[in-house]
N, C-alpha and C positions, 0 to 999 in steps of 0.2 A: 870601880872605874867604868865609864861609859864605854860600850864596844859597839863597833859598826858590824851589824849582822850581814850574812851574805844574801839574805832574802832579797835585797835591792840591787845585787850584782855589782856593787861599787867597785870590787876588785877587778872584775872584767874591764870596766870602763877605765879604771886606773891603768890597767895594763895596755889597753889601747892607746892611750894618750902617750904613756911612756915609750912604747915602741915607735909611734910616730916621731918622736923627738929624738930617737936613735940612742937612748940611754939603756944601759945593761941593768940587771937586777942589783948586781953588786954596787954599781955606781949610786943607784938610788937609795939602796938600803943602808949602805955604809954609816955606822955609827948611830943607828936607829934600831934596826931589827937585822936579823940574819937574812940573806938572800933567799934562803929555803923558806923561812916564814913567809916572806913577800910573795914568793912564787905559789905557796899554798892558798894564801888570801886571793891573788889574782886569778886563781883557777876555780875559785868557789868552793873550797873545801875547808875553809877555817874562817876565824873571826880576827878582828884587828882593833885594838884599843884606840879610842878616839884621838887621844893626844899623838899616837904614832901616825896616824892618818894625816893629821895637820902638818907634821914634820915632813912626811913624804911629799905631801902637795907642795910644800916650800921648795923641795928639790926640783919640782917640775915647773917653779915659778907660776904657781896657779893658786888663786884663793879658794877657800872652802866653799863660800857661797857660788862661786863660778863653777866649781866642780859639781856641786848639787844640782845647779841649772842645767849642766850637760847631761847629768844623770836621769833628770826628769823625762828625757825624751828617748824613745826606743829607735832602734835602727830604721824601722818603719817610718817613724816620725821624721827622722833626719833626711831619710830618702825623699819624703813629700816635701819638705822645705827646700831641698836642693832643686827639686822638679819646678817648685814655685818660683824660686830665685832665676832659674833659667828662663822661665816664661817672662819674667819682669825685665830681665836683661835684654831678651830678644825685642820686646815692645818699646823698650827704652831706646836702643839702638836704631830702631826703625821709626822713632818719634810716633809711635802709635798711641795717641792719648786715649782713644775709645777703649782699647784693649787694657791700657794701664788703669782706667777708672774702674773698668769691669773687674779686674783683679783685685783692686783696692777695696770695692764694695763687697766683693766675695769674702776677703780676708777679714774685714771688718765683722761680717757676720759671723765668720769662724771664731773670732775672738769673743764676740757677744755670747756665743755658745759655750766656749771652753773656759772663758774668764782666765786664760793663761796670759802672763806678761810677755812671753816670747811671741804669741799671736798677735798681741797688740802691737809690739815693736815692728813685726813684719808687715803688718797693715800700715803703719806710720811710715815705714820705709818705702813701700809703693806710693803712698800718697805724696811724699817727698819728690819721687821721680815724676809723678804727674805734674806737680807744681813747676818743676825745672822745665818741663817742655811746655806748659800752658800759661804759666803765670799765675794760675788759679789754685787757691787753697780749698780743697773739698772737704776739709775736717769740719766736723760740728764744734760748737763752743765746748761742749761736754768732753769730747774726745782731746781737744787741745789743752783743756784744763787738767785733764788726767795725765797727759803726756808731761807737762810741767810739774805736777804734783809727784809723779814717780821720781823724776830727775832731782827734784828739791829735796827729797827723802832717801836718797841713796847714802848708805852707811859707809861702803867701801867702793871706791871708784876702780873697779877691775876692768879688764878688757872688754868683758861683756857689756857693761853700761857705757864705758867710753865709746865703743863702736855704735851703740845704739844711739848715743847723743850725736855722733858724727852723721849717722844716716838720717836723723830726723831734725838736724839743727835748723834747717830753713822753715820748718813748721812752727817754731817759737818766735816769740817777739823780741825785740833787742834787749829789753830789761831782763827777761828770762835768760836769754843767751849769755848775758854778762854775768848774772848771779851764778849759773851752773859753771861757767868757765872759771871763776874765783873758787869755786868748790874743788874743781879738778886740780888747780894750781895748789890748793891747800893740801890736797890728798898726796901730792908729790913728796911731801914731808915723811909720809908713812911708807913709802915704797923703798925696798932695800936698794942701796946703791948699784948693787951688781944685777939688778933686774932691769937690764937695758930695754927689753921689749916693752915693759910696762911703762916706763919712762917715755920712751919714743912715742908709744901710742897717745899718752897724756899731752904731750907737747904738740903732737900733730892735731889733735882735737881743738886745743886752745888757739892755735895758730890758724886754724879754719875758722874758728869762731870769730877771731879778730878780723880776718878778711871780710866776713859776712858783715860785722859791725861796722868797718869802715865804708862799705857800700851803702849801708842804711843810715848810720848816725856816727859820724867821726867823733863827736864829743864823748859819747859812751866808750867808743874803742880806746880812745886816749886816757 
């Protein structure tokens, strides 16, 4: 059987998510493993079978690929992302288009250097804020094509991708928005009925898409 090693510190990341959601070791581990075994893994002193990790993540209503995306970034990375978003929020609230363009171009260079998907989505989010203020799309054709390509090839529409779509939606053309919205609606069939958060995120994203399509092209929205 495949095991998840402690080298990547997945246990500590799992513990952080579990505690933020106010769930005890017993609540999460029940029927899967013992609370003691979970505690050992969370504290970096043991290994966990892959199948058990998937089951434990289901208790947290989080998909495996979403968990791995979170795990790819260290606390330092997360602090840097929060600092960037605070700057973006400040510039956006002040209608500071010059500052937003500066932040967008800097983040695009960051993505080109790292080639990480999250860095790309952050850049696109800033570009979307800039467009909302100025009405101008500063994306190159290559970047817009990549944005559409990523969304068109999402296998599982988890919260990570749904939120990314919501943040970048205005950068896409009407046809792309329609196709992606259909994918999200189809993905609702795969979401457990008790995962209300995931369902809510999906519905909000599609409703937002419909509003944008109505503003652009009522025929497509219908």
